[in-house]
N, CA, C and O atoms as CSV, one atom per row, in Angstrom:
chain,resi,resn,atom,element,x,y,z
A,1,MET,N,N,146.590,45.793,135.246
A,1,MET,CA,C,145.589,46.122,134.249
A,1,MET,C,C,146.286,46.341,132.890
A,1,MET,O,O,145.616,46.577,131.885
A,2,ASN,N,N,147.609,46.264,132.862
A,2,ASN,CA,C,148.368,46.446,131.600
A,2,ASN,C,C,148.083,45.340,130.653
A,2,ASN,O,O,148.229,45.537,129.447
A,3,ASN,N,N,147.677,44.161,131.121
A,3,ASN,CA,C,147.374,43.036,130.247
A,3,ASN,C,C,146.036,43.119,129.503
A,3,ASN,O,O,145.792,42.438,128.508
A,4,ILE,N,N,145.183,44.001,130.050
A,4,ILE,CA,C,143.848,44.178,129.436
A,4,ILE,C,C,143.959,45.045,128.214
A,4,ILE,O,O,144.627,46.077,128.276
A,5,THR,N,N,143.356,44.698,127.121
A,5,THR,CA,C,143.382,45.509,125.939
A,5,THR,C,C,142.662,46.832,126.086
A,5,THR,O,O,141.905,47.073,127.027
A,6,PHE,N,N,142.943,47.690,125.090
A,6,PHE,CA,C,142.334,48.987,125.053
A,6,PHE,C,C,140.795,48.874,125.128
A,6,PHE,O,O,140.159,49.540,125.945
A,7,LEU,N,N,140.217,48.035,124.278
A,7,LEU,CA,C,138.796,47.818,124.271
A,7,LEU,C,C,138.291,47.220,125.535
A,7,LEU,O,O,137.206,47.545,126.017
A,8,GLY,N,N,139.097,46.333,126.070
A,8,GLY,CA,C,138.704,45.681,127.363
A,8,GLY,C,C,138.649,46.685,128.513
A,8,GLY,O,O,137.739,46.622,129.341
A,9,ARG,N,N,139.610,47.611,128.576
A,9,ARG,CA,C,139.569,48.683,129.598
A,9,ARG,C,C,138.368,49.604,129.384
A,9,ARG,O,O,137.755,50.060,130.349
A,10,CYS,N,N,138.042,49.870,128.153
A,10,CYS,CA,C,136.871,50.731,127.864
A,10,CYS,C,C,135.601,50.016,128.311
A,10,CYS,O,O,134.779,50.622,128.999
A,11,LEU,N,N,135.413,48.754,127.947
A,11,LEU,CA,C,134.233,48.031,128.405
A,11,LEU,C,C,134.118,47.896,129.917
A,11,LEU,O,O,133.035,48.043,130.483
A,12,ILE,N,N,135.256,47.612,130.569
A,12,ILE,CA,C,135.241,47.492,132.069
A,12,ILE,C,C,134.823,48.814,132.670
A,12,ILE,O,O,133.985,48.817,133.571
A,13,LEU,N,N,135.356,49.937,132.223
A,13,LEU,CA,C,135.006,51.237,132.768
A,13,LEU,C,C,133.614,51.583,132.525
A,13,LEU,O,O,132.937,52.086,133.421
A,14,LEU,N,N,133.118,51.330,131.303
A,14,LEU,CA,C,131.722,51.580,131.007
A,14,LEU,C,C,130.821,50.761,131.951
A,14,LEU,O,O,129.881,51.304,132.532
A,15,ILE,N,N,131.095,49.503,132.098
A,15,ILE,CA,C,130.232,48.653,132.960
A,15,ILE,C,C,130.341,49.105,134.417
A,15,ILE,O,O,129.332,49.197,135.117
A,16,LEU,N,N,131.530,49.380,134.862
A,16,LEU,CA,C,131.666,49.862,136.265
A,16,LEU,C,C,130.949,51.139,136.537
A,16,LEU,O,O,130.167,51.213,137.484
A,17,VAL,N,N,131.185,52.165,135.736
A,17,VAL,CA,C,130.644,53.497,135.984
A,17,VAL,C,C,129.124,53.406,135.830
A,17,VAL,O,O,128.392,53.894,136.691
A,18,LEU,N,N,128.626,52.771,134.718
A,18,LEU,CA,C,127.186,52.749,134.515
A,18,LEU,C,C,126.434,51.836,135.535
A,18,LEU,O,O,125.278,52.097,135.865
A,19,SER,N,N,127.081,50.813,136.002
A,19,SER,CA,C,126.506,49.990,137.057
A,19,SER,C,C,126.316,50.726,138.357
A,19,SER,O,O,125.277,50.653,139.013
A,20,ILE,N,N,127.456,51.499,138.726
A,20,ILE,CA,C,127.351,52.212,140.006
A,20,ILE,C,C,126.299,53.303,139.859
A,20,ILE,O,O,125.484,53.503,140.760
A,21,SER,N,N,126.307,54.006,138.736
A,21,SER,CA,C,125.324,55.048,138.497
A,21,SER,C,C,123.878,54.537,138.527
A,21,SER,O,O,122.989,55.145,139.122
A,22,PHE,N,N,123.673,53.337,137.826
A,22,PHE,CA,C,122.383,52.728,137.812
A,22,PHE,C,C,121.891,52.432,139.250
A,22,PHE,O,O,120.750,52.745,139.589
A,23,GLY,N,N,122.759,51.828,140.092
A,23,GLY,CA,C,122.423,51.540,141.433
A,23,GLY,C,C,121.968,52.769,142.244
A,23,GLY,O,O,120.932,52.758,142.910
A,24,ILE,N,N,122.788,53.822,142.154
A,24,ILE,CA,C,122.475,55.080,142.807
A,24,ILE,C,C,121.199,55.658,142.269
A,24,ILE,O,O,120.346,56.130,143.020
A,25,HIS,N,N,121.066,55.615,140.898
A,25,HIS,CA,C,119.865,56.198,140.261
A,25,HIS,C,C,118.571,55.478,140.702
A,25,HIS,O,O,117.582,56.110,141.071
A,26,ALA,N,N,118.619,54.170,140.649
A,26,ALA,CA,C,117.439,53.377,141.013
A,26,ALA,C,C,117.148,53.624,142.544
A,26,ALA,O,O,115.982,53.727,142.927
A,27,PHE,N,N,118.186,53.717,143.399
A,27,PHE,CA,C,117.965,53.949,144.875
A,27,PHE,C,C,117.302,55.291,145.078
A,27,PHE,O,O,116.356,55.398,145.858
A,28,ILE,N,N,117.781,56.334,144.384
A,28,ILE,CA,C,117.227,57.654,144.517
A,28,ILE,C,C,115.736,57.685,144.055
A,28,ILE,O,O,114.880,58.307,144.685
A,29,ARG,N,N,115.481,56.987,142.933
A,29,ARG,CA,C,114.123,56.935,142.390
A,29,ARG,C,C,113.231,56.259,143.505
A,29,ARG,O,O,112.178,56.786,143.865
A,30,GLY,N,N,113.667,55.137,144.009
A,30,GLY,CA,C,112.896,54.413,145.000
A,30,GLY,C,C,112.709,55.219,146.276
A,30,GLY,O,O,111.660,55.150,146.916
A,31,SER,N,N,113.726,55.977,146.640
A,31,SER,CA,C,113.646,56.850,147.843
A,31,SER,C,C,112.616,57.965,147.670
A,31,SER,O,O,112.067,58.473,148.648
A,32,ASN,N,N,112.357,58.344,146.402
A,32,ASN,CA,C,111.445,59.391,146.184
A,32,ASN,C,C,110.062,58.836,145.705
A,32,ASN,O,O,109.340,59.530,144.990
A,33,ASP,N,N,109.715,57.635,146.087
A,33,ASP,CA,C,108.462,56.957,145.875
A,33,ASP,C,C,108.209,56.850,144.356
A,33,ASP,O,O,107.062,56.964,143.921
A,34,LEU,N,N,109.209,56.645,143.586
A,34,LEU,CA,C,109.043,56.328,142.165
A,34,LEU,C,C,109.462,54.902,141.982
A,34,LEU,O,O,110.191,54.334,142.795
A,35,ASN,N,N,108.987,54.328,140.896
A,35,ASN,CA,C,109.462,52.945,140.528
A,35,ASN,C,C,110.934,52.982,140.307
A,35,ASN,O,O,111.379,53.723,139.430
A,36,PRO,N,N,111.714,52.258,141.018
A,36,PRO,CA,C,113.172,52.379,140.871
A,36,PRO,C,C,113.669,52.000,139.415
A,36,PRO,O,O,114.754,52.395,138.989
A,37,PHE,N,N,112.840,51.240,138.713
A,37,PHE,CA,C,113.226,50.836,137.364
A,37,PHE,C,C,112.340,51.416,136.335
A,37,PHE,O,O,112.385,51.010,135.174
A,38,GLY,N,N,111.508,52.382,136.731
A,38,GLY,CA,C,110.581,53.030,135.792
A,38,GLY,C,C,111.281,53.933,134.772
A,38,GLY,O,O,112.498,54.114,134.759
A,39,ASP,N,N,110.407,54.484,133.918
A,39,ASP,CA,C,110.911,55.480,132.943
A,39,ASP,C,C,112.020,54.855,132.077
A,39,ASP,O,O,112.963,55.547,131.695
A,40,LEU,N,N,111.918,53.607,131.778
A,40,LEU,CA,C,112.821,52.863,130.898
A,40,LEU,C,C,114.293,52.947,131.421
A,40,LEU,O,O,115.239,53.001,130.635
A,41,LEU,N,N,114.442,52.957,132.719
A,41,LEU,CA,C,115.780,53.142,133.342
A,41,LEU,C,C,116.790,52.026,132.880
A,41,LEU,O,O,117.902,52.309,132.436
A,42,VAL,N,N,116.340,50.776,133.013
A,42,VAL,CA,C,117.252,49.615,132.707
A,42,VAL,C,C,117.619,49.694,131.209
A,42,VAL,O,O,118.787,49.624,130.829
A,43,TRP,N,N,116.555,49.846,130.368
A,43,TRP,CA,C,116.763,49.972,128.881
A,43,TRP,C,C,117.709,51.087,128.539
A,43,TRP,O,O,118.584,50.927,127.688
A,44,SER,N,N,117.548,52.200,129.184
A,44,SER,CA,C,118.427,53.411,128.924
A,44,SER,C,C,119.945,53.091,129.226
A,44,SER,O,O,120.837,53.366,128.424
A,45,TYR,N,N,120.157,52.505,130.416
A,45,TYR,CA,C,121.529,52.203,130.803
A,45,TYR,C,C,122.137,51.162,129.867
A,45,TYR,O,O,123.291,51.308,129.464
A,46,VAL,N,N,121.427,50.165,129.528
A,46,VAL,CA,C,121.882,49.080,128.661
A,46,VAL,C,C,122.167,49.611,127.285
A,46,VAL,O,O,123.214,49.337,126.699
A,47,THR,N,N,121.201,50.393,126.760
A,47,THR,CA,C,121.338,50.975,125.404
A,47,THR,C,C,122.523,51.858,125.363
A,47,THR,O,O,123.281,51.753,124.399
A,48,ASN,N,N,122.773,52.723,126.307
A,48,ASN,CA,C,123.888,53.641,126.294
A,48,ASN,C,C,125.185,52.938,126.352
A,48,ASN,O,O,126.120,53.320,125.648
A,49,LEU,N,N,125.294,51.922,127.160
A,49,LEU,CA,C,126.468,51.091,127.369
A,49,LEU,C,C,126.824,50.459,126.009
A,49,LEU,O,O,127.961,50.566,125.550
A,50,ILE,N,N,125.873,49.822,125.393
A,50,ILE,CA,C,126.088,49.110,124.137
A,50,ILE,C,C,126.473,50.079,123.070
A,50,ILE,O,O,127.414,49.804,122.324
A,51,LEU,N,N,125.812,51.192,122.947
A,51,LEU,CA,C,126.072,52.127,121.865
A,51,LEU,C,C,127.481,52.805,122.091
A,51,LEU,O,O,128.244,52.949,121.136
A,52,ALA,N,N,127.801,53.200,123.297
A,52,ALA,CA,C,129.055,53.844,123.544
A,52,ALA,C,C,130.204,52.843,123.264
A,52,ALA,O,O,131.188,53.218,122.627
A,53,PHE,N,N,130.100,51.626,123.709
A,53,PHE,CA,C,131.139,50.642,123.453
A,53,PHE,C,C,131.230,50.338,121.918
A,53,PHE,O,O,132.316,50.234,121.347
A,54,GLY,N,N,130.043,50.204,121.296
A,54,GLY,CA,C,129.989,49.966,119.866
A,54,GLY,C,C,130.670,51.024,119.055
A,54,GLY,O,O,131.388,50.732,118.098
A,55,ILE,N,N,130.440,52.264,119.443
A,55,ILE,CA,C,131.103,53.433,118.709
A,55,ILE,C,C,132.607,53.408,118.931
A,55,ILE,O,O,133.377,53.648,118.002
A,56,VAL,N,N,133.043,53.108,120.194
A,56,VAL,CA,C,134.516,53.030,120.376
A,56,VAL,C,C,135.143,51.861,119.556
A,56,VAL,O,O,136.213,52.015,118.967
A,57,VAL,N,N,134.465,50.717,119.534
A,57,VAL,CA,C,134.926,49.583,118.778
A,57,VAL,C,C,134.970,49.938,117.293
A,57,VAL,O,O,135.945,49.607,116.618
A,58,PHE,N,N,133.977,50.576,116.788
A,58,PHE,CA,C,133.891,51.003,115.359
A,58,PHE,C,C,135.038,51.863,115.041
A,58,PHE,O,O,135.767,51.603,114.084
A,59,ILE,N,N,135.239,52.929,115.842
A,59,ILE,CA,C,136.285,53.905,115.641
A,59,ILE,C,C,137.658,53.204,115.739
A,59,ILE,O,O,138.558,53.448,114.936
A,60,HIS,N,N,137.783,52.331,116.744
A,60,HIS,CA,C,139.064,51.568,116.903
A,60,HIS,C,C,139.345,50.707,115.715
A,60,HIS,O,O,140.491,50.579,115.285
A,61,SER,N,N,138.324,50.123,115.187
A,61,SER,CA,C,138.558,49.157,114.006
A,61,SER,C,C,138.907,49.899,112.714
A,61,SER,O,O,139.507,49.324,111.806
A,62,LEU,N,N,138.509,51.245,112.632
A,62,LEU,CA,C,138.818,52.046,111.450
A,62,LEU,C,C,139.876,53.086,111.644
A,62,LEU,O,O,140.018,53.991,110.822
A,63,ARG,N,N,140.597,52.980,112.677
A,63,ARG,CA,C,141.558,54.015,113.107
A,63,ARG,C,C,142.700,54.188,112.065
A,63,ARG,O,O,143.248,55.278,111.903
A,64,HIS,N,N,143.024,53.121,111.396
A,64,HIS,CA,C,144.197,53.227,110.400
A,64,HIS,C,C,143.690,53.535,109.014
A,64,HIS,O,O,144.317,54.269,108.249
A,65,LYS,N,N,142.526,52.953,108.697
A,65,LYS,CA,C,141.966,53.167,107.298
A,65,LYS,C,C,141.308,54.516,107.147
A,65,LYS,O,O,141.363,55.073,106.051
A,66,MET,N,N,140.684,55.087,108.171
A,66,MET,CA,C,139.996,56.280,108.033
A,66,MET,C,C,140.434,57.327,109.110
A,66,MET,O,O,139.598,58.020,109.690
A,67,LYS,N,N,141.761,57.414,109.352
A,67,LYS,CA,C,142.153,58.274,110.477
A,67,LYS,C,C,141.859,59.750,110.309
A,67,LYS,O,O,141.757,60.472,111.301
A,68,THR,N,N,141.716,60.225,109.051
A,68,THR,CA,C,141.299,61.628,108.947
A,68,THR,C,C,139.815,61.903,109.092
A,68,THR,O,O,139.366,63.048,109.139
A,69,GLN,N,N,139.071,60.805,109.160
A,69,GLN,CA,C,137.597,60.954,109.245
A,69,GLN,C,C,137.092,60.535,110.643
A,69,GLN,O,O,135.882,60.549,110.870
A,70,LEU,N,N,137.984,60.162,111.590
A,70,LEU,CA,C,137.534,59.628,112.863
A,70,LEU,C,C,136.651,60.606,113.603
A,70,LEU,O,O,135.669,60.183,114.214
A,71,GLY,N,N,136.942,61.853,113.579
A,71,GLY,CA,C,136.100,62.799,114.213
A,71,GLY,C,C,134.676,62.830,113.747
A,71,GLY,O,O,133.739,62.973,114.533
A,72,PHE,N,N,134.524,62.681,112.359
A,72,PHE,CA,C,133.199,62.623,111.798
A,72,PHE,C,C,132.500,61.346,112.176
A,72,PHE,O,O,131.285,61.338,112.369
A,73,LEU,N,N,133.256,60.247,112.289
A,73,LEU,CA,C,132.643,59.000,112.741
A,73,LEU,C,C,132.184,59.091,114.195
A,73,LEU,O,O,131.154,58.515,114.548
A,74,PHE,N,N,132.925,59.801,115.044
A,74,PHE,CA,C,132.504,60.008,116.357
A,74,PHE,C,C,131.213,60.817,116.463
A,74,PHE,O,O,130.316,60.497,117.242
A,75,ILE,N,N,131.151,61.871,115.658
A,75,ILE,CA,C,129.947,62.718,115.590
A,75,ILE,C,C,128.794,61.889,115.031
A,75,ILE,O,O,127.675,62.006,115.531
A,76,ALA,N,N,129.005,61.113,114.084
A,76,ALA,CA,C,127.950,60.201,113.498
A,76,ALA,C,C,127.437,59.303,114.606
A,76,ALA,O,O,126.229,59.101,114.727
A,77,GLY,N,N,128.320,58.766,115.406
A,77,GLY,CA,C,127.907,57.963,116.619
A,77,GLY,C,C,127.030,58.686,117.492
A,77,GLY,O,O,126.006,58.142,117.905
A,78,SER,N,N,127.342,59.900,117.825
A,78,SER,CA,C,126.496,60.695,118.646
A,78,SER,C,C,125.100,60.985,118.015
A,78,SER,O,O,124.060,60.982,118.673
A,79,PHE,N,N,125.169,61.222,116.748
A,79,PHE,CA,C,123.905,61.441,116.012
A,79,PHE,C,C,123.046,60.183,116.091
A,79,PHE,O,O,121.829,60.255,116.259
A,80,LEU,N,N,123.693,59.049,115.969
A,80,LEU,CA,C,122.979,57.788,116.008
A,80,LEU,C,C,122.319,57.544,117.363
A,80,LEU,O,O,121.209,57.023,117.466
A,81,LYS,N,N,123.048,57.941,118.384
A,81,LYS,CA,C,122.455,57.798,119.750
A,81,LYS,C,C,121.228,58.702,119.946
A,81,LYS,O,O,120.240,58.290,120.555
A,82,PHE,N,N,121.299,59.922,119.431
A,82,PHE,CA,C,120.125,60.818,119.529
A,82,PHE,C,C,118.974,60.354,118.645
A,82,PHE,O,O,117.808,60.493,119.013
A,83,LEU,N,N,119.307,59.797,117.465
A,83,LEU,CA,C,118.248,59.227,116.629
A,83,LEU,C,C,117.519,58.065,117.352
A,83,LEU,O,O,116.293,57.968,117.307
A,84,LEU,N,N,118.272,57.223,117.992
A,84,LEU,CA,C,117.683,56.081,118.720
A,84,LEU,C,C,116.828,56.587,119.892
A,84,LEU,O,O,115.773,56.033,120.200
A,85,PHE,N,N,117.325,57.672,120.544
A,85,PHE,CA,C,116.570,58.273,121.559
A,85,PHE,C,C,115.146,58.730,121.094
A,85,PHE,O,O,114.128,58.462,121.733
A,86,PHE,N,N,115.162,59.442,119.928
A,86,PHE,CA,C,113.923,59.936,119.431
A,86,PHE,C,C,113.043,58.874,118.900
A,86,PHE,O,O,111.824,59.038,118.927
A,87,VAL,N,N,113.595,57.747,118.399
A,87,VAL,CA,C,112.790,56.690,117.915
A,87,VAL,C,C,112.199,55.833,119.038
A,87,VAL,O,O,111.013,55.509,118.980
A,88,PHE,N,N,112.995,55.444,120.081
A,88,PHE,CA,C,112.614,54.521,121.052
A,88,PHE,C,C,112.211,55.089,122.413
A,88,PHE,O,O,111.345,54.521,123.078
A,89,PHE,N,N,112.811,56.184,122.836
A,89,PHE,CA,C,112.516,56.736,124.175
A,89,PHE,C,C,111.505,57.879,124.100
A,89,PHE,O,O,110.532,57.901,124.853
A,90,TYR,N,N,111.727,58.792,123.224
A,90,TYR,CA,C,110.942,59.973,123.180
A,90,TYR,C,C,109.418,59.713,123.073
A,90,TYR,O,O,108.654,60.389,123.762
A,91,PRO,N,N,108.959,58.784,122.256
A,91,PRO,CA,C,107.453,58.546,122.179
A,91,PRO,C,C,106.942,58.090,123.479
A,91,PRO,O,O,105.841,58.486,123.859
A,92,SER,N,N,107.662,57.277,124.204
A,92,SER,CA,C,107.170,56.768,125.527
A,92,SER,C,C,107.213,57.959,126.513
A,92,SER,O,O,106.303,58.062,127.335
A,93,PHE,N,N,108.155,58.809,126.483
A,93,PHE,CA,C,108.302,59.906,127.510
A,93,PHE,C,C,107.264,60.962,127.145
A,93,PHE,O,O,106.829,61.670,128.052
A,94,LYS,N,N,106.839,61.126,125.929
A,94,LYS,CA,C,105.914,62.202,125.544
A,94,LYS,C,C,104.428,61.698,125.575
A,94,LYS,O,O,103.531,62.469,125.231
A,95,GLN,N,N,104.170,60.499,125.955
A,95,GLN,CA,C,102.763,59.969,125.994
A,95,GLN,C,C,101.895,60.859,126.750
A,95,GLN,O,O,100.738,60.987,126.349
A,96,ASP,N,N,102.289,61.509,127.811
A,96,ASP,CA,C,101.429,62.360,128.594
A,96,ASP,C,C,101.712,63.863,128.278
A,96,ASP,O,O,101.360,64.742,129.065
A,97,GLU,N,N,102.349,64.135,127.120
A,97,GLU,CA,C,102.639,65.445,126.616
A,97,GLU,C,C,103.711,66.218,127.371
A,97,GLU,O,O,104.006,67.364,127.031
A,98,VAL,N,N,104.308,65.587,128.414
A,98,VAL,CA,C,105.310,66.257,129.232
A,98,VAL,C,C,106.406,65.293,129.488
A,98,VAL,O,O,106.137,64.121,129.750
A,99,ILE,N,N,107.679,65.740,129.426
A,99,ILE,CA,C,108.785,64.973,129.800
A,99,ILE,C,C,109.107,65.322,131.234
A,99,ILE,O,O,109.533,66.445,131.507
A,100,SER,N,N,108.922,64.410,132.148
A,100,SER,CA,C,109.158,64.699,133.568
A,100,SER,C,C,110.685,64.678,133.823
A,100,SER,O,O,111.505,64.237,133.017
A,101,GLN,N,N,110.975,65.207,135.037
A,101,GLN,CA,C,112.433,65.238,135.424
A,101,GLN,C,C,112.999,63.790,135.547
A,101,GLN,O,O,114.165,63.528,135.252
A,102,GLY,N,N,112.086,62.842,136.010
A,102,GLY,CA,C,112.514,61.473,136.124
A,102,GLY,C,C,112.780,60.838,134.734
A,102,GLY,O,O,113.735,60.076,134.577
A,103,GLU,N,N,111.966,61.142,133.769
A,103,GLU,CA,C,112.161,60.623,132.415
A,103,GLU,C,C,113.405,61.229,131.822
A,103,GLU,O,O,114.210,60.502,131.240
A,104,PHE,N,N,113.603,62.532,131.941
A,104,PHE,CA,C,114.701,63.201,131.446
A,104,PHE,C,C,116.080,62.589,132.074
A,104,PHE,O,O,117.044,62.295,131.367
A,105,SER,N,N,116.053,62.450,133.362
A,105,SER,CA,C,117.247,61.929,133.976
A,105,SER,C,C,117.501,60.447,133.657
A,105,SER,O,O,118.654,60.019,133.608
A,106,SER,N,N,116.444,59.668,133.442
A,106,SER,CA,C,116.589,58.320,133.059
A,106,SER,C,C,117.318,58.101,131.758
A,106,SER,O,O,118.007,57.092,131.607
A,107,PHE,N,N,117.192,58.992,130.832
A,107,PHE,CA,C,117.990,58.889,129.631
A,107,PHE,C,C,119.312,59.667,129.689
A,107,PHE,O,O,120.351,59.135,129.295
A,108,PHE,N,N,119.291,60.916,130.172
A,108,PHE,CA,C,120.464,61.720,129.987
A,108,PHE,C,C,121.561,61.530,131.006
A,108,PHE,O,O,122.682,61.966,130.743
A,109,ILE,N,N,121.334,60.931,132.120
A,109,ILE,CA,C,122.386,60.588,133.063
A,109,ILE,C,C,123.278,59.489,132.413
A,109,ILE,O,O,124.485,59.668,132.251
A,110,PRO,N,N,122.641,58.352,132.049
A,110,PRO,CA,C,123.539,57.293,131.426
A,110,PRO,C,C,124.129,57.801,130.087
A,110,PRO,O,O,125.251,57.432,129.742
A,111,TYR,N,N,123.400,58.630,129.339
A,111,TYR,CA,C,123.896,59.155,128.050
A,111,TYR,C,C,125.176,59.987,128.349
A,111,TYR,O,O,126.200,59.825,127.685
A,112,PHE,N,N,125.093,60.842,129.322
A,112,PHE,CA,C,126.204,61.749,129.585
A,112,PHE,C,C,127.442,60.906,130.084
A,112,PHE,O,O,128.556,61.027,129.574
A,113,LEU,N,N,127.174,60.091,131.061
A,113,LEU,CA,C,128.286,59.260,131.611
A,113,LEU,C,C,128.957,58.370,130.448
A,113,LEU,O,O,130.179,58.261,130.349
A,114,ALA,N,N,128.137,57.809,129.666
A,114,ALA,CA,C,128.675,56.985,128.569
A,114,ALA,C,C,129.445,57.861,127.563
A,114,ALA,O,O,130.495,57.445,127.074
A,115,LEU,N,N,128.949,59.044,127.254
A,115,LEU,CA,C,129.525,59.955,126.379
A,115,LEU,C,C,130.909,60.422,126.879
A,115,LEU,O,O,131.848,60.527,126.090
A,116,VAL,N,N,131.034,60.709,128.224
A,116,VAL,CA,C,132.305,61.103,128.766
A,116,VAL,C,C,133.324,60.016,128.609
A,116,VAL,O,O,134.454,60.310,128.218
A,117,ILE,N,N,132.994,58.765,128.892
A,117,ILE,CA,C,133.871,57.634,128.749
A,117,ILE,C,C,134.227,57.364,127.300
A,117,ILE,O,O,135.384,57.098,126.973
A,118,GLU,N,N,133.220,57.434,126.427
A,118,GLU,CA,C,133.431,57.207,124.978
A,118,GLU,C,C,134.335,58.327,124.466
A,118,GLU,O,O,135.230,58.048,123.667
A,119,THR,N,N,134.148,59.582,124.886
A,119,THR,CA,C,135.054,60.704,124.464
A,119,THR,C,C,136.503,60.459,124.964
A,119,THR,O,O,137.454,60.625,124.200
A,120,TYR,N,N,136.665,60.068,126.240
A,120,TYR,CA,C,137.975,59.847,126.763
A,120,TYR,C,C,138.732,58.744,125.934
A,120,TYR,O,O,139.881,58.931,125.533
A,121,PHE,N,N,138.067,57.648,125.710
A,121,PHE,CA,C,138.728,56.505,124.981
A,121,PHE,C,C,139.000,56.864,123.540
A,121,PHE,O,O,139.988,56.405,122.966
A,122,THR,N,N,138.164,57.657,122.954
A,122,THR,CA,C,138.404,58.127,121.534
A,122,THR,C,C,139.604,59.026,121.510
A,122,THR,O,O,140.440,58.900,120.615
A,123,ALA,N,N,139.737,60.001,122.530
A,123,ALA,CA,C,140.819,60.870,122.631
A,123,ALA,C,C,142.123,60.054,122.833
A,123,ALA,O,O,143.139,60.385,122.222
A,124,VAL,N,N,142.115,59.006,123.667
A,124,VAL,CA,C,143.329,58.227,123.943
A,124,VAL,C,C,143.676,57.454,122.651
A,124,VAL,O,O,144.855,57.292,122.337
A,125,LEU,N,N,142.713,57.001,121.938
A,125,LEU,CA,C,142.952,56.274,120.690
A,125,LEU,C,C,143.601,57.238,119.686
A,125,LEU,O,O,144.575,56.880,119.024
A,126,LEU,N,N,143.050,58.483,119.571
A,126,LEU,CA,C,143.661,59.392,118.642
A,126,LEU,C,C,145.078,59.807,119.036
A,126,LEU,O,O,145.946,60.005,118.186
A,127,LYS,N,N,145.284,59.930,120.328
A,127,LYS,CA,C,146.638,60.280,120.804
A,127,LYS,C,C,147.606,59.124,120.517
A,127,LYS,O,O,148.741,59.342,120.093
A,128,ASN,N,N,147.143,57.907,120.753
A,128,ASN,CA,C,148.060,56.765,120.472
A,128,ASN,C,C,148.317,56.665,119.028
A,128,ASN,O,O,149.427,56.316,118.625
A,129,LEU,N,N,147.305,56.965,118.183
A,129,LEU,CA,C,147.457,56.890,116.753
A,129,LEU,C,C,148.520,57.924,116.272
A,129,LEU,O,O,149.344,57.661,115.396
A,130,GLU,N,N,148.435,59.116,116.914
A,130,GLU,CA,C,149.426,60.152,116.571
A,130,GLU,C,C,150.905,59.666,116.917
A,130,GLU,O,O,151.862,59.908,116.182
A,131,LYS,N,N,150.991,58.972,118.084
A,131,LYS,CA,C,152.299,58.451,118.509
A,131,LYS,C,C,152.826,57.427,117.595
A,131,LYS,O,O,154.028,57.377,117.332
A,132,GLU,N,N,151.886,56.534,117.058
A,132,GLU,CA,C,152.289,55.517,116.158
A,132,GLU,C,C,152.784,56.006,114.848
A,132,GLU,O,O,153.734,55.487,114.262
A,133,ASN,N,N,152.098,57.040,114.401
A,133,ASN,CA,C,152.449,57.589,113.078
A,133,ASN,C,C,152.480,59.139,113.099
A,133,ASN,O,O,151.551,59.774,112.599
A,134,PRO,N,N,153.499,59.726,113.652
A,134,PRO,CA,C,153.500,61.169,113.794
A,134,PRO,C,C,153.668,61.813,112.389
A,134,PRO,O,O,154.329,61.279,111.499
A,135,GLY,N,N,153.016,63.012,112.254
A,135,GLY,CA,C,153.156,63.729,111.019
A,135,GLY,C,C,152.234,63.257,110.009
A,135,GLY,O,O,152.229,63.771,108.890
């Protein structure tokens, strides 16, 4: 795996973790007599994967030019994800005036998993940046 680039490892881990989680999530929904792909489940996993990877790519591409602002860029990426949630997911979830447990988990499970991976790779990037140019 040493021949795979930093961004390649990030993408592989995101796809692997989110795919496994998606399969388990859909199975549990189906086992509970819910539509396995309902509550925008597919869209949520795909959106979180793309946004998390996009944020890591964005931070990676600006790591030398804006190294003192990388934390703010990371926070801005999180803000963007919440903004997209409120624009695209929230209206659908609130149609019946209540956000069900299924709707909540359909967005926040992939959001949380992608955020953990995104945070890990951003931390590794910052650590490597510090090693490249200490002080």
